[in-house]
C-alpha positions in Angstrom: -67.7 3.8 34.3 -65.5 4.6 37.6 -62.1 3.6 38.1 -60.3 3.5 41.3 -57.2 4.0 42.3 -54.8 0.8 41.5 -57.1 -0.3 38.5 -57.4 -0.2 35.1 -59.5 -0.9 32.3 -59.1 -3.2 29.4 -61.2 -4.2 26.5 -61.4 -8.3 26.1 -62.8 -10.6 24.1 -66.4 -11.2 23.7 -67.0 -7.1 23.9 -66.0 -7.2 27.3 -64.9 -4.3 29.6 -63.0 -5.7 32.1 -62.2 -3.4 35.2 -59.0 -5.3 37.2 -56.5 -4.6 39.9 -53.0 -3.4 38.9 -51.1 -4.9 41.7 -53.3 -8.2 41.4 -54.0 -10.9 39.2 -55.0 -9.8 36.0 -56.0 -11.7 33.0 -54.6 -14.0 31.0 -54.3 -17.1 28.4 -55.0 -19.4 31.1 -58.1 -17.7 32.0 -59.1 -17.8 28.2 -58.4 -21.1 27.2 -60.1 -22.3 29.8 -63.3 -20.4 29.0 -62.9 -21.8 25.2 -62.7 -25.1 27.4 -66.2 -25.0 28.6 -68.7 -27.1 26.5 -71.8 -24.7 25.7 -74.6 -26.1 27.5 -77.2 -22.5 27.2 -79.9 -24.1 29.5 -77.1 -25.7 32.5 -76.1 -23.9 35.6 -72.9 -23.2 36.5 -70.4 -22.2 39.0 -67.0 -20.4 39.1 -64.8 -21.5 41.6 -62.1 -18.7 42.7 -63.4 -16.1 39.8 -61.3 -13.7 40.7 -62.4 -10.5 38.6 -65.1 -12.7 36.9 -63.5 -12.7 33.7 -64.1 -16.4 32.9 -67.5 -15.6 34.2 -68.0 -12.7 32.3 -66.8 -14.3 28.9 -68.9 -17.5 29.4 -72.4 -15.1 30.1 -71.4 -13.2 27.2 -71.2 -16.1 24.8 -74.6 -17.8 26.3 -72.5 -20.6 27.4 -74.8 -21.3 29.9 -78.5 -20.1 31.1 -76.6 -18.6 34.6 -73.3 -18.2 36.5 -72.7 -18.2 40.2 -69.5 -16.3 40.9 -67.5 -17.5 44.3 -64.5 -15.4 45.4 -62.9 -15.4 48.5 -61.9 -11.7 48.8 -64.2 -9.1 49.5 -62.3 -6.5 47.4 -62.7 -8.8 44.0 -66.3 -10.1 44.7 -66.7 -6.3 44.8 -65.2 -6.2 41.7 -67.2 -8.9 40.2 -70.0 -7.3 40.6 -68.9 -4.0 39.4 -67.8 -5.7 36.1 -71.2 -7.8 36.0 -73.1 -4.1 35.8 -70.8 -2.4 33.7 -71.2 -5.2 30.9 -75.0 -5.6 31.4 -74.8 -9.1 32.7 -77.0 -9.0 35.6 -79.5 -12.0 36.1 -76.6 -13.7 34.1 -73.8 -14.1 37.2 -74.4 -13.8 40.9 -71.5 -13.3 43.0 -71.0 -14.9 46.2 -68.0 -13.9 48.8 -67.1 -17.0 50.0 -64.2 -19.7 50.0 -65.2 -22.6 48.1 -65.2 -24.4 51.2 -67.8 -22.7 52.7 -70.2 -22.5 49.4 -74.0 -22.7 51.4 -75.3 -26.1 51.4 -78.3 -24.5 49.0 -75.6 -25.1 46.0 -75.0 -28.8 47.0 -75.8 -30.7 43.6 -77.3 -27.8 41.6 -74.6 -27.6 38.9 -74.6 -28.7 35.2 -70.4 -27.5 35.2 -68.3 -26.3 37.5 -65.0 -24.3 36.2 -62.0 -23.1 38.3 -58.7 -20.9 37.5 -57.7 -22.2 41.0 -54.7 -20.9 43.1 -51.8 -22.5 41.7 -48.8 -22.6 43.8 -48.1 -24.5 47.1 -48.4 -21.9 49.6 -45.0 -20.6 51.1 -43.4 -21.8 48.0 -41.5 -19.4 45.1 -40.9 -15.7 45.8 -43.5 -13.5 48.3 -45.3 -11.0 46.0 -45.5 -7.8 47.0 -49.4 -7.7 46.8 -51.3 -10.1 49.0 -54.3 -10.1 46.8 -52.1 -11.5 43.9 -50.7 -13.8 46.5 -53.8 -15.2 47.8 -54.9 -15.7 44.3 -51.5 -17.4 43.2 -51.1 -19.5 46.3 -53.0 -22.0 48.0 -53.8 -19.9 51.3 -57.4 -19.8 51.6 -58.1 -23.4 49.8 -55.8 -25.7 48.1 -56.8 -28.2 45.0 -58.6 -30.9 47.4 -60.5 -28.2 48.7 -61.2 -26.7 45.2 -62.4 -30.2 43.7 -64.5 -31.2 47.0 -66.3 -28.4 47.0 -66.8 -29.0 43.1 -68.4 -32.2 43.7 -70.6 -31.4 46.5 -71.9 -28.5 43.7 -72.2 -30.8 41.0 -75.4 -32.9 40.0 -74.5 -36.2 39.3 -72.3 -36.7 35.7 -72.0 -33.2 35.8 -68.5 -31.3 34.4 -65.7 -30.2 36.2 -63.0 -27.7 34.1 -59.7 -26.9 35.4 -56.6 -25.5 34.3 -53.4 -26.2 36.3 -49.7 -26.7 35.9 -48.4 -30.1 34.4 -45.5 -30.5 37.4 -49.2 -31.0 39.3 -50.4 -33.1 37.4 -50.3 -35.7 40.1 -51.8 -33.5 43.0 -55.0 -32.4 40.4 -55.9 -36.1 39.7 -55.3 -37.5 43.0 -58.0 -34.8 44.5 -60.2 -35.4 41.5 -60.5 -38.5 42.1 -60.3 -38.2 46.1 -63.5 -36.5 45.0 -65.2 -39.2 42.7 -64.8 -36.7 39.8 -63.0 -38.9 37.0 -61.0 -37.2 34.5 -62.5 -37.5 31.3 -60.7 -35.3 28.7 -56.8 -33.3 28.9 -55.1 -31.1 26.5 -51.8 -30.4 27.1 -50.5 -26.5 26.0 -47.4 -25.6 24.8 -45.8 -22.3 24.0 -44.5 -23.6 20.7 -42.9 -26.7 19.7 -39.6 -26.1 21.6 -41.1 -25.2 24.7 -41.8 -27.6 27.9 -46.2 -27.4 28.4 -46.6 -24.3 30.1 -50.7 -25.6 31.3 -53.3 -28.5 30.7 -56.6 -28.3 30.5 -58.8 -30.9 32.6 -62.2 -31.7 32.0 -63.8 -34.7 34.3 -67.2 -36.3 35.2 -68.3 -36.6 39.0 -69.0 -40.3 39.0 -67.7 -41.1 35.5 -66.2 -44.2 34.3 -62.4 -44.6 33.5 -60.9 -43.9 30.6 -59.0 -40.2 29.8 -59.1 -38.9 26.3 -55.3 -37.2 26.0 -56.4 -34.5 22.8 -53.6 -33.5 20.1 -51.5 -30.9 22.2 -52.2 -27.4 21.5 -49.1 -25.3 20.1 -49.8 -21.7 20.6 -47.2 -20.3 18.5 -44.8 -21.4 15.6 -42.2 -19.9 17.7 -42.9 -18.5 20.9 -39.4 -16.3 21.0 -40.5 -14.2 17.7 -42.1 -10.5 18.4 -44.7 -9.7 17.2 -46.5 -13.2 18.3 -47.7 -15.2 15.7 -50.8 -17.3 16.6 -51.1 -21.2 15.0 -54.4 -21.9 13.1 -55.8 -23.7 16.2 -55.1 -20.5 18.8 -56.4 -18.2 16.0 -59.9 -20.1 16.0 -59.7 -20.8 19.6 -60.1 -17.0 20.0 -62.2 -16.3 17.1 -64.8 -18.8 18.2 -64.0 -18.7 22.3 -64.3 -22.7 21.8 -61.8 -25.6 20.8 -61.8 -26.9 17.5 -64.0 -30.4 17.2 -60.5 -32.5 16.8 -59.8 -31.5 20.8 -64.1 -33.3 21.5 -64.6 -36.7 22.2 -66.1 -37.8 19.3 
C-alpha cells in the first residue's frame, strides 16, 4: 500500500481502505448516506457521476449492491486515485474507472444502466469562499458541470425506468427538481436530513425514475443526533441502523 505526498489512508465502513488527498474533498456523511440510500440490485449495472476518490462506488461494490459500477471522474489525479483504491480493495472487475466529464460520457454507455448515482458539486461557480486547493474547488463548485449537466448525463445513461440517486443541498432543491424533470427524471422519493431536531436541514437525498409518473414520497426525516452540540456525538437509532447495515430502514421505503 503506497501513499504519496499530500495523501492519507483511512479505514472506513465495509472494511474499505481509502486513500484520500489531504487537500481534496474527503469522505463525509453525505457520501455514506447516499451509498446507503441506493437500493440493492445485485444483477444491475450502475454508474457513479463525479466519483471523486471512488468511495461511494467502493462501498456499493463491497456490499454487492450492483454487479458492476462505472466510476466517472473528470479530474485525472482523482481518476488515478480511484484506480488505486479499487486495486487496494481487490475490487477489480467490479468497478471500472473513466476519466471524463459527465457531459462527455462515451455514447456506448447510453441507455446501459439500471442505476446512476451522484454526489455532485453543489455550489454555483464563483460562489462562497475560494478553496486553497483547485482540486477541492472543482469538487465543490460547478466548474466542470452543473446539476443540469449531471441530470442530463444520468438520463442519457439510464435504461428507461432506471433509478437516479443524488445527495443535494436543501437551499438548491428547486434547481435539482427543475434539472431532473427537464431530463425526464421524475423525483419519486426524498429524505430530508437534519443534524438534530433543533437544526435546519443539512442535506436532501432524492431518488428519481427516468420516465416515471408523477408522485413524490417524502419519507420521515432522518435526524442524525439527539443533540449535535454534544461531544462526543451520539447517533440516533435511525442513523445507527444505517451505519450498521449500509441501508436505510424499511420506514424510508415506498410501501
